[in-house]
VOGU-3710 file (C-alpha; in Angstrom, 3 decimals, decimal comma):
1> mpkskkrpap> 0,000/0,000/0,000  1,293/3,493/-0,790  2,344/5,523/2,185  0,003/8,354/3,096  1,475/11,833/2,832  2,124/13,498/6,126  0,141/16,707/6,551  2,085/19,770/7,663  1,382/20,888/11,198  -0,804/23,972/11,372
11> qsrthspsia> 1,056/27,133/12,164  0,356/28,886/15,383  -1,755/32,041/14,917  0,105/33,626/17,765  3,375/33,725/15,869  1,992/34,167/12,334  -0,920/36,616/12,276  -3,163/36,616/9,242  -2,967/39,273/6,585  -6,358/40,614/7,709
21> grsraaaare> -5,104/40,801/11,281  -1,992/42,676/10,245  -4,129/45,115/8,206  -6,403/45,849/11,162  -3,433/46,431/13,466  -1,786/48,762/10,952  -5,041/50,683/10,495  -5,378/51,063/14,264  -1,833/52,400/14,538  -2,430/54,887/11,717
31> aaaraqtprk> -5,674/56,078/13,331  -3,898/56,574/16,657  -1,134/58,517/14,925  -3,665/60,758/13,198  -5,424/61,404/16,507  -2,161/62,480/18,111  -1,148/64,735/15,220  -2,777/68,170/15,623  -4,548/69,693/12,650  -2,809/72,793/11,377
41> atardwigaa> -4,875/75,966/11,871  -6,572/77,205/8,711  -7,454/80,768/7,750  -10,926/80,109/9,121  -9,424/79,035/12,457  -7,357/82,231/12,658  -10,415/84,353/11,912  -12,341/82,444/14,560  -9,535/83,043/17,066  -10,030/86,784/16,538
51> rprtltlava> -13,590/86,191/17,828  -15,450/88,370/15,307  -18,625/88,375/17,409  -16,853/90,340/20,141  -15,851/93,109/17,729  -19,280/94,692/18,083  -18,168/95,604/21,610  -15,285/97,603/20,107  -17,346/99,283/17,382  -20,323/100,269/19,567
61> pvilgsaaat> -18,512/102,712/21,913  -16,886/104,519/18,977  -20,292/104,953/17,331  -21,817/106,301/20,530  -18,812/108,469/21,390  -18,865/110,102/17,965  -22,618/110,646/18,100  -22,447/112,064/21,629  -19,969/114,660/20,376  -22,771/116,193/18,280
71> avdgyvwhef> -24,367/117,381/21,527  -21,535/119,916/21,930  -22,256/123,345/20,448  -20,161/124,175/17,395  -19,355/120,509/16,794  -17,318/119,857/13,668  -17,302/116,300/12,333  -13,820/114,811/12,550  -14,239/111,652/10,507  -10,503/110,887/10,419
81> rallclivav> -10,211/111,076/14,204  -13,256/108,838/14,544  -11,676/106,354/12,140  -8,468/106,290/14,178  -10,509/105,667/17,339  -12,204/102,774/15,571  -8,851/101,279/14,545  -7,556/101,564/18,111  -10,640/99,927/19,609  -10,943/97,089/17,083
91> clqigvnyan> -7,214/96,262/17,070  -7,104/96,251/20,862  -10,081/93,885/20,921  -8,518/91,525/18,376  -5,155/91,779/20,115  -6,597/90,870/23,502  -8,486/87,950/21,946  -5,280/86,505/20,491  -3,393/87,276/23,697  -6,043/85,361/25,674
101> dysdgvrgtd> -5,763/82,470/23,236  -2,004/82,410/23,782  -1,972/82,886/27,568  -4,820/80,487/28,354  -3,340/77,976/25,923  0,142/77,883/27,419  -1,289/77,805/30,963  -3,488/74,848/30,078  -6,678/76,689/31,058  -8,301/76,142/27,651
111> dfrvgparit> -7,885/72,380/28,011  -11,071/72,480/30,103  -13,147/74,941/28,048  -16,621/74,162/26,684  -16,710/76,540/23,711  -14,887/76,245/20,376  -11,307/74,994/20,646  -8,589/77,661/20,673  -5,741/77,404/18,212  -3,038/77,426/20,902
121> asrgakpktv> -4,631/74,790/23,132  -5,477/72,581/20,148  -1,882/72,913/18,882  -3,186/74,230/15,572  -0,495/76,908/15,687  2,692/77,444/17,636  2,211/79,575/20,777  4,945/81,937/19,587  3,045/82,537/16,342  -0,180/83,355/18,200
131> ltvalaffgv> 1,723/85,706/20,498  3,316/87,445/17,502  -0,103/88,039/15,937  -1,419/89,462/19,223  1,530/91,835/19,515  1,088/92,893/15,885  -2,483/94,030/16,551  -1,381/95,817/19,716  1,241/97,532/17,576  -1,330/98,714/15,014
141> aavaglalvv> -3,504/100,048/17,836  -0,489/101,882/19,267  0,365/103,473/15,909  -3,238/104,643/15,390  -3,303/106,007/18,939  -0,014/107,831/18,394  -1,456/109,415/15,257  -4,400/110,659/17,320  -2,046/112,157/19,875  -0,038/113,980/17,196
151> itqlwwllav> -3,189/115,340/15,531  -4,863/116,483/18,747  -1,649/117,443/20,596  -3,119/115,760/23,668  0,137/114,146/24,764  -1,232/112,830/28,041  -3,257/110,364/25,972  -0,026/108,393/25,506  -0,334/107,284/29,116  -3,963/106,238/28,591
161> gavaiaaawy> -2,973/104,197/25,551  -0,113/102,509/27,393  -2,406/101,564/30,282  -5,015/100,212/27,840  -2,474/97,944/26,116  -1,076/96,790/29,454  -4,598/95,998/30,658  -5,254/94,011/27,482  -2,134/91,910/28,021  -2,367/91,335/31,769
171> ytggkrpygy> -6,019/90,262/31,559  -4,785/86,679/31,142  -1,045/87,269/30,673  1,804/87,688/33,123  2,409/85,880/36,392  -0,716/87,215/38,091  -3,423/87,887/35,470  -6,226/89,949/36,946  -8,776/88,070/34,832  -8,019/85,053/37,022
181> aglgelavfv> -8,819/87,087/40,125  -12,356/88,169/39,228  -11,474/91,668/37,966  -12,194/91,109/34,277  -15,638/92,698/34,330  -14,315/95,851/35,995  -11,596/96,224/33,355  -14,056/95,666/30,517  -16,403/98,314/31,896  -13,577/100,826/32,263
191> ffglvatigt> -11,823/100,291/28,924  -14,603/99,177/26,571  -17,167/101,402/28,212  -15,767/104,568/29,772  -12,407/104,966/28,028  -13,551/103,955/24,544  -16,749/106,033/24,507  -15,602/109,103/26,410  -12,205/109,028/24,703  -13,816/109,011/21,260
201> tyvqvervpv> -15,883/112,055/22,188  -13,012/113,930/23,793  -10,514/113,608/20,930  -13,107/115,178/18,627  -14,438/118,085/20,699  -12,181/118,140/23,795  -15,265/118,113/25,968  -17,361/115,323/27,469  -21,129/116,019/27,491  -23,496/114,036/29,676
211> eswlsaiaig> -24,566/112,087/26,578  -21,086/110,602/26,380  -20,910/109,692/30,072  -24,278/107,942/30,125  -23,644/106,205/26,811  -20,355/104,920/28,209  -22,165/103,448/31,209  -24,762/101,803/28,960  -22,354/100,221/26,501  -19,912/99,313/29,256
221> slacavlvvn> -22,696/97,403/31,001  -23,451/95,421/27,857  -19,772/94,613/27,388  -19,658/93,357/30,992  -22,807/91,318/30,389  -21,084/89,493/27,542  -18,127/88,622/29,762  -20,380/87,536/32,633  -22,346/85,086/30,501  -19,126/83,815/28,944
231> nqrdieqdrv> -17,696/83,130/32,399  -21,003/81,708/33,595  -20,745/79,135/30,827  -17,270/78,087/31,964  -17,751/78,115/35,760  -17,008/74,429/36,331  -14,160/74,329/33,819  -12,564/77,505/35,209  -12,832/76,168/38,751  -10,975/73,005/37,725
241> agkrtlsvki> -8,341/75,075/35,908  -7,843/77,359/38,910  -9,259/80,412/37,133  -11,126/82,437/39,786  -13,381/84,573/37,611  -16,146/86,667/39,132  -18,654/83,997/38,071  -16,647/81,318/39,861  -16,715/83,456/43,012  -20,424/84,349/42,987
251> gargskilfc> -21,678/81,122/41,436  -24,184/80,430/38,673  -27,127/82,036/40,460  -25,201/85,225/41,220  -23,983/85,351/37,619  -27,540/85,113/36,290  -28,691/87,963/38,531  -25,695/90,105/37,596  -26,235/89,455/33,887  -29,864/90,586/34,072
261> vllaipfgva> -28,934/93,735/36,012  -26,259/94,624/33,450  -28,769/93,971/30,679  -31,304/96,337/32,287  -28,976/99,307/32,904  -28,756/100,421/29,227  -32,547/100,595/28,986  -32,692/102,795/32,075  -30,218/105,104/30,332  -32,308/105,021/27,146
271> gfftlfypla> -35,419/105,903/29,161  -33,660/109,005/30,481  -32,577/110,034/26,983  -36,163/109,881/25,699  -36,812/113,050/27,735  -34,454/114,981/25,456  -34,198/112,850/22,304  -37,621/111,445/21,301  -36,080/109,028/18,804  -34,292/107,311/21,692
281> llvfftllma> -37,609/105,553/22,253  -36,710/103,329/19,285  -33,913/101,816/21,362  -36,543/99,768/23,171  -37,028/97,691/20,024  -33,755/96,008/20,955  -35,629/94,406/23,841  -36,526/91,825/21,208  -32,965/90,589/21,681  -32,471/91,498/25,335
291> ipagliavta> -35,494/89,636/26,712  -34,700/86,278/25,017  -31,051/86,645/26,066  -32,083/87,166/29,681  -34,567/84,297/29,690  -32,075/81,847/28,209  -29,337/82,961/30,610  -31,621/82,391/33,597  -33,104/79,073/32,484  -30,088/77,495/30,765
301> rtprelilvl> -29,147/74,074/32,105  -26,111/73,372/29,949  -23,107/75,587/29,161  -23,685/75,306/25,424  -27,068/77,038/25,665  -25,269/80,185/26,786  -23,420/80,482/23,476  -26,676/81,803/21,954  -26,868/84,361/24,774  -23,373/85,538/23,848
311> kltsllalay> -24,420/86,058/20,239  -27,619/87,895/21,161  -25,913/90,205/23,656  -23,094/91,082/21,238  -25,612/91,986/18,523  -27,700/93,853/21,078  -24,742/96,115/21,915  -24,276/97,084/18,262  -27,981/97,618/17,586  -28,348/99,681/20,773
321> aiilalaftl> -25,397/101,891/19,802  -26,593/102,496/16,245  -30,163/103,425/17,230  -29,122/105,685/20,111  -26,503/107,344/17,898  -29,183/108,107/15,324  -31,322/109,625/18,089  -28,443/111,942/19,027  -27,605/113,005/15,488  -31,099/113,288/13,971
//
């Protein structure tokens, strides 16, 4: 009888994985590598890092400050000075936004945030690059401010400009950022309310009428409201990161009350202006944005709901400024 052929012993799967197994392992390694490799920031990411929605808070005080100047007898429109004020305000706002992105990113604070990812924390751009962009915008603001000083010969404004830039940087920068100590709202009220509005009026007419003072209080309150709701959204994350904002200190309930108070102040100012400027009554149409913003802020259960409040309040500030400015000028 012919001898039967001996069958080869089966190979152990442990030592010789199948082709399919090797493919799955390779795919898993590639996926892990992609997850660890940060996506490079695009132009859209850089624009987002400038936080365009917050720019209304820089434009609004310049609009109101210029309009308030018309209340001064013998007012002469200084469009170039107004334009320089606008450049200063907008560039400072963009600069502080990039500076916050850089400072919070390198500190690790943004690792806990709820909102859109920042380009520094997400490693979409090198921290040094983000810092350079921030300093560039501060530089443009400084040049525009210097031009204003030369034109007006108000040399003491150099000190005001220097303090404004320092305040923008030390909000989240430096060893002891005051934004981490609950003083952010105060700084916003002073610089994006009083300084921006009153300064715009003063460089045009070298006087500050009551219209400018009250407008500064109104728009400063709205700017603070935006920051309050932003910090209210991030209370838990900021507490974990060691960022002691005002909202962290007073809690969610206190933040909701403060937001509503800040939202109401501008309408009290508008009510006073109706006694002298009948068209100021039209400002109350912006309650169509203020009331929903307040209701959502009070009833919100998740941080993401407050993002809509941010959008509404930022638009409210611009609409309020435009309508009240028209009341002053018409």
